[in-house]
C-alpha positions in Angstrom: -4.2 -14.8 18.7 -2.5 -11.3 20.4 0.9 -13.2 21.6 1.5 -13.7 18.0 1.5 -10.6 16.7 4.2 -7.9 16.7 4.8 -5.5 19.1 5.9 -1.4 18.4 9.3 -2.5 19.4 9.3 -5.8 17.2 9.0 -3.7 13.8 11.4 -1.1 14.9 13.9 -3.7 15.3 13.2 -5.4 12.1 13.8 -2.1 10.6 16.8 -1.8 12.4 18.2 -5.3 11.3 16.9 -5.0 7.4 18.1 -1.6 6.9 21.9 -2.3 6.0 20.2 -4.9 3.0 17.8 -1.3 1.8 15.0 -3.0 1.1 12.0 -1.6 0.3 8.9 -1.8 2.3 5.8 -2.3 1.0 2.2 -2.3 3.6 -0.6 -3.6 1.5 -3.8 -5.2 3.4 -6.9 -4.8 3.7 -6.1 -1.5 5.0 -3.1 -0.7 6.8 -4.5 2.1 8.6 -6.4 -0.1 11.1 -3.5 -1.2 12.8 -1.7 1.8 15.3 1.4 0.2 14.4 1.1 0.9 10.7 2.9 4.5 11.2 5.1 4.2 13.8 6.3 1.4 11.7 6.8 3.5 8.3 8.7 6.2 11.1 11.2 3.8 11.9 11.5 2.7 8.5 12.2 6.3 7.6 14.6 6.7 10.1 16.6 3.8 8.7 16.3 5.2 5.2 14.2 2.5 3.9 11.9 3.2 0.9 8.2 3.2 2.4 4.8 2.2 0.1 1.5 1.8 1.4 -1.6 0.9 -0.6 -5.1 1.8 1.0 -8.7 2.4 0.2 -8.6 5.9 1.6 -11.5 4.9 3.7 -9.3 5.8 7.1 -6.9 8.2 5.2 -8.6 11.7 6.1 -8.5 11.6 9.5 -4.7 10.4 9.3 -3.0 12.7 6.5 -1.3 15.1 8.7 0.4 12.1 9.9 1.1 9.8 7.1 2.6 12.7 5.2 4.7 13.9 8.1 5.8 10.0 8.5 8.4 10.2 5.5 6.2 7.2 3.7 7.7 7.5 0.1 4.5 6.7 -1.9 1.2 6.5 -1.2 -0.9 4.2 -3.3 -4.7 4.6 -3.6 -7.0 2.2 -4.8 -9.3 3.4 -7.6 -11.8 1.4 -9.4 -13.5 4.6 -11.3 -14.8 7.9 -10.7 -18.2 9.0 -9.0 -20.4 6.4 -9.0 -18.4 3.8 -10.8 -15.8 3.5 -7.7 -19.0 3.3 -5.4 -20.5 0.4 -7.2 -17.4 -1.6 -7.4 -17.1 -1.3 -4.0 -20.3 -1.7 -3.5 -20.6 1.1 -1.0 -22.2 4.6 -1.9 -20.0 7.4 -0.8 -16.8 5.5 -1.1 -15.2 7.9 -3.8 -16.5 10.7 -1.6 -14.6 9.7 1.4 -11.0 8.7 -0.8 -11.5 12.2 -2.7 -11.5 13.9 0.5 -9.1 12.0 1.9 -7.0 12.6 -1.4 -7.8 15.9 -1.3 -6.4 15.7 2.6 -3.3 14.8 1.4 -2.4 16.7 -0.8 -3.5 19.7 1.7 -1.2 18.4 3.9 2.0 18.2 1.6 1.6 21.6 0.6 1.6 23.0 3.9 4.7 20.7 5.2 6.3 21.8 2.0 6.8 18.5 1.3 7.2 16.5 -2.3 6.3 13.5 -0.3 4.7 10.8 0.0 4.1 10.7 -3.5 0.4 9.6 -5.1 -0.7 7.1 -7.3 -3.7 5.5 -8.1 -3.6 1.2 -8.5 -7.0 0.9 -10.8 -8.0 -2.9 -11.6 -9.9 -2.9 -15.0 -12.9 -4.8 -15.1 -15.9 -4.8 -16.8 -17.8 -2.4 -14.4 -14.8 0.3 -15.8 -12.9 -0.4 -18.9 -14.6 2.0 -20.7 -14.4 4.9 -18.1 -10.3 4.8 -17.5 -10.3 8.1 -19.3 -11.8 9.6 -16.4 -9.8 7.9 -13.8 -6.6 9.6 -16.3 -8.7 13.1 -16.0 -8.9 12.9 -12.4 -5.6 12.0 -12.1 -4.3 14.7 -13.1 -6.4 17.1 -11.9 -5.6 16.1 -8.5 -1.6 15.9 -9.3 -1.3 11.9 -8.9 2.3 10.8 -10.1 1.2 7.5 -11.1 -1.8 5.7 -12.7 -0.9 1.8 -12.3 -3.7 0.0 -14.7 -3.8 -3.8 -13.7 -5.7 -6.6 -15.2 -7.8 -8.8 -12.8 -6.5 -12.1 -11.9 -9.3 -14.6 -11.7 -9.6 -18.2 -11.0 -11.9 -20.1 -13.2 -12.9 -23.9 -12.1 -10.2 -25.5 -15.1 -7.9 -23.4 -13.8 -8.2 -24.1 -9.9 -8.4 -27.5 -10.7 -4.8 -27.2 -12.5 -3.6 -25.9 -9.7 -5.1 -27.9 -7.0 -3.6 -31.1 -8.9 -0.6 -29.6 -8.6 -0.1 -27.4 -5.5 -3.1 -27.9 -3.8 -1.4 -29.7 -0.7 0.4 -26.5 -0.4 -1.7 -23.7 -1.4 -5.3 -24.4 -2.4 -6.9 -22.3 -4.5 -10.5 -21.5 -5.0 -12.9 -19.7 -7.4 -12.8 -16.0 -7.3 -13.7 -12.7 -9.2 -15.6 -14.5 -11.9 -18.6 -11.9 -11.7 -16.2 -8.8 -12.0 -15.3 -9.9 -15.7 -19.3 -9.7 -16.7 -18.9 -7.5 -19.8 -15.6 -6.7 -20.1 -14.8 -6.7 -23.6 -11.8 -8.3 -24.0 -11.2 -7.1 -27.8 -10.3 -3.7 -25.9 -8.3 -5.4 -23.0 -6.3 -7.8 -24.9 
């Protein structure tokens, strides 16, 4: 319901009220740039001296690159599953890598135009059976595009025995369900372990 959503004024108040504690503010989602309040909130946090990071998939970033750079965002994390067709295949959407690539270039261009070192850029990569043999391509792409950091993570998954055990203990509070098992297909655990 719309009355349950925070307003821009609410978010600015939150930034002011937590500023004394100096928390790091991490914006994730889905896609944080869907909300028209994301960038004003980042600007409010920046005014209060708070460190901000945002994780996005890059689909809306190209059009907002100048605003993101000007917002004071400290770190921009792009979710990347591979280079080219690997990313498109994992995402299930043809052209998603091209959009992420264009967004990354736009942010780099805006940073240069503004003479700004921020936001620092990083990739968040989940290792799956679809990309494990091509992780070096991600590192090469990151170096070529002056990305500051690449974070490789293992896939979080829940199989049936895990779900049963979790739900027996915690299902009344936070029920779990089987998930992400398809992404394990083809994963050579001897390489990852």
